[in-house]
C-alpha positions as CSV (number, residue, x, y, z in Angstrom):
1,M,100.9,37.1,-71.8
2,R,99.2,35.4,-68.7
3,H,95.3,35.3,-68.6
4,F,92.7,35.8,-65.6
5,G,88.7,35.7,-65.4
6,V,86.3,37.7,-63.5
7,L,82.7,37.0,-63.2
8,I,80.7,40.4,-62.7
9,P,76.6,41.5,-62.1
10,S,75.4,42.4,-65.3
11,T,75.0,46.0,-64.2
12,N,78.9,46.5,-63.3
13,T,80.3,48.8,-65.8
14,T,83.3,49.5,-63.5
15,C,85.4,46.1,-63.4
16,E,86.6,46.0,-67.4
17,I,87.5,49.6,-67.0
18,E,89.6,48.9,-63.4
19,F,91.3,45.5,-64.4
20,G,91.5,46.0,-68.3
21,R,93.2,49.4,-68.2
22,L,95.1,49.6,-64.7
23,V,97.1,46.3,-65.1
24,P,100.7,45.2,-66.5
25,A,100.2,44.4,-70.7
26,N,101.1,41.0,-69.7
27,L,98.2,40.5,-67.8
28,Q,94.9,39.9,-69.6
29,V,91.3,40.0,-68.0
30,H,88.5,37.9,-69.2
31,V,85.1,39.0,-68.1
32,A,81.6,37.4,-68.4
33,R,78.6,39.3,-66.6
34,L,76.2,37.0,-64.9
35,G,72.1,38.1,-64.4
36,K,70.5,38.0,-60.7
37,G,69.9,35.4,-58.8
38,G,67.1,37.6,-57.0
39,R,64.9,41.0,-56.9
40,G,67.1,43.1,-54.6
41,P,70.5,45.2,-56.4
42,F,72.5,43.3,-53.9
43,T,71.3,39.4,-54.0
44,P,73.5,37.0,-55.7
45,S,73.9,36.1,-59.2
46,N,72.1,33.3,-61.1
47,D,74.2,29.8,-60.3
48,V,73.3,28.5,-63.8
49,D,74.9,32.1,-65.2
50,I,77.8,31.5,-62.6
51,D,78.5,27.4,-64.0
52,Y,77.9,28.2,-67.6
53,Q,80.2,31.3,-67.5
54,S,82.9,29.8,-65.4
55,K,83.1,27.0,-68.3
56,L,83.2,29.0,-70.7
57,L,86.0,31.4,-69.2
58,G,88.0,28.1,-68.7
59,S,88.0,27.9,-72.1
60,A,90.0,30.9,-72.4
61,K,92.6,29.0,-70.2
62,V,92.5,31.5,-67.2
63,E,95.1,30.9,-64.3
64,V,92.7,32.2,-61.5
65,I,88.6,32.8,-61.7
66,S,87.0,35.7,-59.6
67,L,83.3,36.8,-58.6
68,A,83.7,40.5,-58.3
69,Q,80.2,40.7,-56.3
70,T,81.1,41.0,-52.5
71,S,77.7,41.3,-51.6
72,A,76.9,38.0,-52.9
73,S,78.8,36.3,-50.1
74,L,76.8,38.5,-47.4
75,F,73.7,36.3,-47.6
76,S,74.3,32.6,-46.7
77,E,76.9,31.2,-44.3
78,N,78.5,28.7,-46.9
79,Y,77.8,30.9,-50.2
80,D,81.6,31.4,-50.6
81,E,82.5,27.5,-50.6
82,D,79.8,26.4,-52.5
83,V,80.7,29.0,-55.5
84,T,84.1,29.2,-55.4
85,R,84.0,25.2,-55.8
86,R,81.6,25.5,-58.6
87,M,83.5,27.9,-60.6
88,S,86.6,26.5,-60.0
89,A,84.9,23.1,-61.1
90,G,83.7,25.1,-64.4
91,A,86.8,27.1,-65.2
92,G,89.3,24.2,-64.5
93,A,91.3,26.9,-62.5
94,P,91.7,28.1,-58.9
95,A,88.6,30.4,-57.7
96,I,88.1,33.3,-55.4
97,T,84.9,35.7,-54.4
98,S,85.8,39.3,-53.5
99,A,84.6,39.4,-50.3
100,Q,87.1,36.3,-49.4
101,A,89.7,38.5,-51.1
102,V,88.9,41.8,-48.8
103,G,89.4,39.7,-45.9
104,Q,92.2,38.1,-46.8
105,A,93.8,41.5,-48.0
106,L,93.0,43.0,-43.9
107,Q,95.0,39.7,-42.8
108,A,97.7,40.5,-45.3
109,L,98.1,44.1,-43.7
110,G,98.1,43.2,-40.4
111,V,95.1,45.2,-39.2
112,R,92.0,44.5,-36.8
113,R,89.9,47.5,-36.5
114,I,88.2,48.6,-39.4
115,A,85.5,50.7,-40.8
116,L,83.1,49.7,-43.8
117,V,82.3,52.3,-46.5
118,S,80.1,51.3,-49.2
119,P,77.3,52.0,-51.5
120,Y,75.3,49.5,-50.1
121,S,71.7,49.7,-48.2
122,P,72.2,50.0,-44.4
123,P,71.0,46.5,-44.2
124,V,73.7,45.1,-46.4
125,I,76.4,46.9,-45.0
126,E,75.1,45.3,-41.7
127,L,75.6,41.6,-43.1
128,A,79.2,43.0,-44.2
129,R,80.1,44.0,-41.0
130,I,79.0,40.4,-39.4
131,Y,80.6,38.9,-42.3
132,Y,84.1,40.3,-41.7
133,E,83.8,40.0,-37.9
134,T,82.8,36.2,-38.0
135,K,84.9,34.9,-40.9
136,F,88.1,37.1,-40.7
137,G,88.2,38.3,-37.0
138,M,88.1,41.8,-37.5
139,Q,86.3,44.7,-35.1
140,V,84.3,46.8,-37.4
141,A,84.8,50.3,-35.4
142,A,82.3,52.5,-38.0
143,L,80.1,51.9,-40.8
144,H,78.5,54.6,-43.2
145,S,76.2,53.5,-46.3
146,F,75.6,55.5,-49.4
147,D,72.7,53.7,-49.3
148,A,72.3,53.0,-52.6
149,S,69.0,51.6,-54.5
150,D,70.3,50.9,-57.6
151,A,73.0,48.7,-58.6
152,Y,73.4,49.9,-62.0
153,A,73.6,53.8,-61.0
154,I,76.6,53.3,-58.7
155,G,78.9,53.2,-61.2
156,S,78.7,56.9,-62.0
157,L,79.1,57.6,-58.3
158,G,82.1,60.1,-58.0
159,P,85.1,59.3,-55.2
160,E,83.9,62.0,-53.0
161,N,81.6,59.9,-51.5
162,A,83.9,57.5,-50.3
163,R,86.3,60.6,-49.1
164,D,83.8,62.6,-47.6
165,A,82.9,59.8,-45.6
166,F,86.3,58.9,-44.4
167,A,86.8,62.7,-42.9
168,K,83.1,61.6,-41.3
169,I,84.1,59.0,-39.4
170,N,87.7,58.8,-38.9
171,H,88.9,58.0,-35.6
172,P,92.6,56.8,-34.3
173,E,91.0,53.7,-33.5
174,I,90.5,52.8,-37.0
175,D,93.2,50.9,-38.4
176,A,91.8,50.6,-42.7
177,F,89.3,51.5,-44.3
178,I,87.2,49.2,-46.4
179,V,84.7,50.0,-49.5
180,P,83.3,47.1,-50.5
181,G,81.3,47.2,-53.8
182,G,82.6,46.1,-57.6
183,N,80.5,49.0,-59.8
184,F,82.0,51.6,-57.3
185,P,85.2,53.1,-59.2
186,T,87.8,53.4,-56.7
187,M,91.1,52.1,-57.7
188,T,92.5,55.3,-59.2
189,Y,92.1,57.1,-55.8
190,I,93.0,54.9,-53.1
191,A,96.8,56.1,-52.8
192,E,95.9,59.6,-52.5
193,W,92.9,58.4,-49.7
194,E,95.9,56.7,-48.0
195,R,97.7,59.8,-48.3
196,E,95.0,61.9,-46.7
197,F,93.9,59.6,-43.6
198,G,97.3,58.0,-43.3
199,K,95.8,54.2,-43.0
200,P,95.2,51.6,-45.7
201,V,91.9,51.8,-47.8
202,V,91.1,48.1,-49.7
203,T,88.0,47.9,-51.8
204,T,86.6,45.2,-53.9
205,N,88.3,45.2,-56.9
206,Q,91.6,46.3,-55.8
207,A,91.5,43.4,-53.5
208,A,90.2,41.1,-56.1
209,L,93.2,41.8,-58.5
210,W,95.7,41.4,-55.5
211,S,94.3,37.7,-54.6
212,M,94.3,37.1,-58.2
213,L,97.8,37.9,-58.5
214,R,98.9,35.8,-55.7
215,I,97.0,32.6,-56.7
216,M,98.9,33.1,-60.0
217,R,102.1,33.8,-58.0
218,A,102.4,37.0,-60.4
219,E,105.5,39.0,-59.3
220,E,104.0,42.4,-60.9
221,K,103.9,45.9,-58.9
222,L,101.3,48.2,-59.3
223,P,102.5,51.3,-57.7
224,G,99.7,54.0,-57.3
225,L,97.0,51.7,-56.5
226,G,97.6,51.5,-52.4
227,Q,99.5,49.7,-50.2
228,L,98.0,46.4,-51.2
229,L,99.3,46.3,-54.7
230,A,102.1,48.3,-54.2
């Protein structure tokens, strides 16, 4: 049995389902919850919680730890570097943010022009555009926001929100669709979206899982969850 750790905001009701039910039986996720460090629904989590929960996940001997809160990386230039350093120190294992994982996944797929589709509010999805253009060299060709104001309610949004957005903004110049938002359920729908629109779809939890498997040097393939994991 191999173990990996995931830090999630306390309002997230999706990660445990997607990481716990869709991975092979020899991979075991261990999840820790975090309180918010600000007032907005997409603000970073408490530093104290991140440090403490990383240490507890380390006691479970996880091989890697991920922060599944893509929006947290958008508010500070050095957030990824700072938080992964603290996570790794606490857990005694490599660490990555889901925002980094999405960017690395895009590079691995060889795409350049992307569309961002997300529950994030328009100001936050604009920050996501800046993040992926400046840190990963992407060209954001389109943006679509579900304009969610309640982080908990995102977990009850249906896949039609993303599918309808894809149909609305789809254009030949778009190489891939990106769906940030760890509480938005996506993983069981990705393959269907890719078949319909003929281009890769990368989501927060899918990319985080892909990145952790790479870091663990795991050989497992996960068909049915999109090109990235297949």
